[in-house]
C-alpha positions, -999 to +999 in steps of 0.1 A: +363+082-770+377+117-765+413+101-766+404+077-797+431+094-820+462+089-796+455+046-809+458+032-772+455-002-768+425-017-749+454-024-719+463+018-718+425+030-719+416+007-691+446+028-671+427+059-680+400+045-663+411+035-634+433+076-633+404+088-639+383+070-609+416+074-585+422+109-591+387+115-581+387+087-551+417+104-537+410+141-546+398+157-514+424+139-489+450+155-516+435+186-526+447+178-566+426+188-589+393+216-594+382+195-618+361+163-608+339+159-639+351+127-654+347+143-693+366+169-686+396+150-669+398+132-697+400+167-717+419+190-692+441+164-681+444+133-702+441+152-740+456+181-727+487+157-715+491+136-746+491+162-770+529+162-766+529+135-794+522+162-815+553+180-807+580+158-801+588+120-814+585+105-784+593+073-796+628+083-805+636+094-764+644+078-737+645+096-703+619+125-693+617+145-662+582+163-654+589+192-628+555+196-602+536+169-612+510+178-584+479+148-598+504+132-623+502+153-652+514+157-684+540+131-673+519+100-661+496+098-697+524+100-714+539+068-693+510+055-698+514+056-739+539+056-741+561+020-718+591+019-729+600+057-714+623+058-678+607+091-659+621+109-637+592+133-613+605+165-593+578+172-569+579+193-536+552+186-517+549+151-500+515+142-500+512+140-534+547+125-531+523+096-518+497+101-543+519+096-574+541+062-557+499+048-552+489+056-582+521+047-602+516+006-581+482+006-595+486+014-632+514-011-629+537+015-641+574+005-645+607+032-643+590+057-627+613+075-599+601+103-577+617+126-557+605+145-531+628+176-536+631+218-549+636+217-584+662+244-577+680+218-555+693+204-584+717+168-583+746+164-602+737+131-620+704+149-632+722+185-648+725+184-685+706+149-687+675+145-696+663+140-732+629+165-723+615+183-693+583+195-692+560+217-666+523+219-662+510+248-643+540+253-617+550+289-626+552+317-649+578+311-672+605+330-665+609+318-636+604+283-647+629+287-672+657+289-650+643+255-629+636+234-658+669+240-680+698+231-660+680+195-662+675+195-698+708+176-715+718+193-750+700+195-779+673+178-761+639+203-748+619+213-722+581+213-732+558+242-713+522+235-711+506+273-712+469+284-712+463+310-746+479+338-728+513+331-733+521+356-754+534+380-721+554+356-705+570+344-734+583+381-741+597+380-707+615+350-710+636+357-741+670+367-720+668+339-698+660+317-731+700+332-742+714+335-706+706+298-702+720+290-741+691+278-756+668+283-784+626+288-792+623+268-819+584+266-814+548+274-795+519+248-811+488+256-804+456+235-804+423+239-787+407+215-767+382+196-779+347+200-767+353+239-771+371+235-734+401+264-736+430+271-758+460+258-752+500+262-763+528+240-759+563+262-759+595+241-772+623+252-762+659+234-775+693+235-757+719+240-773+750+246-753+754+236-714+737+248-685+761+273-666+768+263-633+752+290-617+719+282-631+701+270-610+700+299-583+678+301-553+639+300-554+631+334-537+663+348-556+645+335-592+616+345-580+625+384-575+644+390-605+648+363-626+668+362-655 
């Protein structure tokens, strides 16, 4: 099985089977993914999400936030594999929030909070709060950093899941990383099974609290990133 390396229990394997079937069933209604082949779902979505555990020791953390989860990647596969996590999802599209709520009920996942709002509209109780913040296929890294780093607690980390052509994005992000009082610590490169692509996880540690002027309005960030 594609996910064997992650030592999943029988219950977890069944949750992933239910997830894949539900994703295919509901995809046309919610416009969630262009990937509808079951094997590709397992590789490009599930495997690609679970690989995060090779970058950080998830058993040692408690709180995790995912920005722009869409169909739930990478956060729902991580939650299936690590039941102890307290998960928060910020997703601006209401219909995708509805899908995620139905999915969590179907999978019987607990301690999952789904917030329907834009990530730049940060709540004060969430600023400098989360052990880990993740984002996958949301925005270019220079823009994404300002939308995510304010949520990370000091000594916590942001994990950006990117494709193989990440170098240019990273080069343009150095100023943003510094201004957001953070530090690049790793670019973890890996190949998906069955030669389905190369990926990278960019790991950024937060070394001090974020200046309260960030995040700015999205239009401003997109027009003039840090």
